Each structure stands twice: as structure tokens, then as C-alpha cells.
Backbone as CSV, one residue per row, in Angstrom:
resi,resn,N_x,N_y,N_z,CA_x,CA_y,CA_z,C_x,C_y,C_z
1,UNK,28.093,-25.405,-8.140,28.488,-24.205,-8.396,29.845,-23.915,-7.907
2,UNK,30.438,-23.326,-8.512,31.995,-22.953,-7.821,31.748,-21.982,-7.102
3,UNK,32.622,-21.801,-6.180,32.421,-20.692,-5.164,32.787,-19.138,-5.879
4,UNK,33.471,-19.219,-6.932,33.067,-18.051,-7.675,32.279,-17.533,-8.437
5,UNK,31.849,-18.434,-8.836,30.368,-18.229,-9.789,29.257,-17.739,-8.697
6,UNK,29.190,-18.645,-7.497,28.369,-18.327,-6.450,28.711,-16.786,-5.890
7,UNK,29.840,-16.382,-5.613,30.032,-15.166,-5.124,29.656,-14.126,-6.300
8,UNK,29.861,-14.185,-7.577,29.373,-13.424,-8.446,27.710,-13.104,-8.582
9,UNK,27.058,-14.180,-8.529,25.949,-14.321,-8.334,25.374,-13.512,-7.211
10,UNK,25.891,-13.787,-6.306,25.330,-13.044,-4.957,25.791,-11.754,-4.780
11,UNK,26.990,-11.159,-5.715,26.975,-9.964,-5.563,26.219,-8.993,-6.865
12,UNK,26.019,-9.595,-7.942,25.112,-9.385,-8.996,23.603,-9.054,-8.185
13,UNK,23.151,-9.585,-6.934,21.929,-9.709,-6.455,21.764,-8.425,-5.669
14,UNK,22.999,-8.629,-4.589,23.158,-7.269,-3.888,23.184,-6.296,-4.600
15,UNK,24.030,-5.816,-5.856,23.900,-4.742,-6.633,22.528,-4.402,-6.964
16,UNK,21.822,-5.102,-7.677,20.623,-5.190,-8.021,19.458,-4.447,-6.885
17,UNK,19.675,-5.097,-5.683,18.746,-4.641,-4.721,19.462,-3.433,-4.255
18,UNK,20.583,-2.716,-4.198,21.064,-1.467,-4.206,20.356,-0.668,-4.950
19,UNK,20.610,-0.980,-6.080,20.109,-0.083,-7.466,18.817,0.145,-7.315
20,UNK,17.962,-0.741,-7.074,16.197,-1.000,-6.854,15.969,0.128,-5.610
21,UNK,16.575,-0.020,-4.704,16.376,0.658,-3.273,16.563,2.287,-3.646
22,UNK,17.507,2.573,-4.512,17.932,4.032,-4.913,17.126,4.453,-5.595
23,UNK,16.753,3.446,-6.757,15.729,4.033,-7.524,14.267,4.327,-6.835
24,UNK,14.022,3.292,-5.814,12.762,3.828,-4.979,13.225,4.985,-4.396
25,UNK,13.955,5.367,-3.583,14.253,6.720,-2.713,14.219,7.792,-3.675
26,UNK,14.782,7.697,-5.148,14.737,8.646,-6.058,13.916,9.068,-6.745
27,UNK,12.877,7.770,-7.018,11.927,7.846,-7.865,12.337,7.408,-9.533
28,UNK,13.478,7.065,-9.365,13.742,6.626,-10.758,13.482,5.385,-11.305
29,UNK,12.820,5.458,-12.110,11.980,4.347,-12.563,13.096,3.388,-13.434
30,UNK,13.925,4.094,-13.963,15.051,3.163,-14.822,15.829,2.457,-13.711
31,UNK,16.415,3.350,-12.790,17.048,2.429,-11.800,16.324,1.131,-11.205
32,UNK,15.067,1.494,-10.755,14.047,0.510,-10.235,14.460,-0.933,-11.137
33,UNK,13.966,-0.797,-12.317,14.008,-1.688,-13.451,15.329,-2.211,-13.526
34,UNK,16.445,-1.673,-13.699,17.799,-1.926,-13.844,18.050,-2.991,-12.582
35,UNK,17.780,-2.482,-11.587,17.979,-3.400,-10.129,17.391,-4.477,-10.282
36,UNK,15.744,-4.501,-10.591,15.239,-5.803,-10.719,15.606,-6.979,-11.604
37,UNK,16.296,-6.344,-12.913,16.684,-7.303,-13.793,18.084,-7.950,-13.504
38,UNK,18.643,-7.035,-12.650,20.227,-7.787,-12.251,19.842,-8.778,-11.091
39,UNK,18.658,-8.590,-10.237,18.241,-9.685,-9.220,17.713,-10.925,-10.125
40,UNK,16.926,-10.623,-11.243,16.669,-11.677,-11.934,17.613,-12.419,-12.550
41,UNK,18.672,-11.694,-13.110,19.803,-12.438,-13.782,20.630,-13.352,-12.675
42,UNK,20.776,-12.843,-11.435,21.270,-13.636,-10.445,20.566,-15.065,-9.942
43,UNK,19.003,-14.665,-9.995,18.227,-16.067,-9.754,18.492,-17.061,-11.088
44,UNK,18.563,-16.320,-12.147,18.905,-17.037,-13.197,20.344,-17.985,-13.533
45,UNK,21.198,-17.185,-12.858,22.679,-17.941,-12.678,22.955,-18.935,-11.579
46,UNK,21.832,-18.748,-10.358,21.541,-19.542,-9.490,21.080,-20.965,-9.954
47,UNK,20.064,-20.767,-10.872,19.539,-22.036,-11.004,20.080,-22.825,-12.031
48,UNK,20.768,-22.218,-13.000,21.632,-22.906,-14.013,22.889,-23.521,-13.494
49,UNK,23.194,-23.017,-12.218,24.382,-23.590,-11.831,23.913,-24.689,-11.124
50,UNK,22.624,-24.615,-10.366,22.023,-25.759,-9.568,21.658,-26.872,-10.609
51,UNK,21.140,-26.630,-11.764,20.898,-27.909,-12.667,22.373,-28.326,-13.198
52,UNK,23.565,-27.725,-13.043,24.639,-27.972,-13.873,24.931,-29.132,-12.896
53,UNK,25.172,-28.571,-11.603,25.516,-29.343,-10.311,24.580,-30.669,-10.164
54,UNK,23.280,-30.709,-10.618,22.246,-31.835,-10.426,22.715,-32.901,-11.376
55,UNK,23.064,-32.478,-12.863,23.205,-33.141,-13.907,24.634,-34.049,-13.702
56,UNK,25.555,-32.924,-12.986,27.020,-33.802,-12.773,26.936,-34.775,-11.762
57,UNK,25.980,-34.550,-10.787,25.594,-35.768,-9.940,25.320,-36.975,-10.463
58,UNK,24.319,-36.644,-11.337,23.683,-38.019,-11.888,24.924,-38.478,-12.763
59,UNK,25.448,-37.806,-13.289,26.556,-38.389,-14.684,27.561,-39.061,-13.684
60,UNK,27.664,-38.765,-12.236,29.063,-39.055,-11.759,28.586,-40.319,-11.110
């Protein structure tokens, strides 16, 4: 995973956690759901990059 991709995934995760927390505090279910979606997207990005790295190691 490139450093830039990793930073983007981490930023997306933090953004999602903040949005979910704001939704929790305000009772905004839409914000809660969107925050959780961003966290899942971050996990998917991390997993995808980990798979790419694994395949690259096998090929090399």
C-alpha cells in the first residue's frame, strides 16, 4: 500500500468516526449511517491494498 493510499484510507476512517460520533450526539441517524459507511469504505481500501501487496510479493 502506498503511503498516499494509506493516508487517504486513514483519513476516511477518521472522517467516518467523527461523523458517526456527531450523529450519535445529535441523534442524526443519517449522519451515523454515513459515518459507518465511510469506516467500512476505509476497511475495504485497506483490505484491497493488502491483497495487492500480497500478490505483488508472490509475483516478485
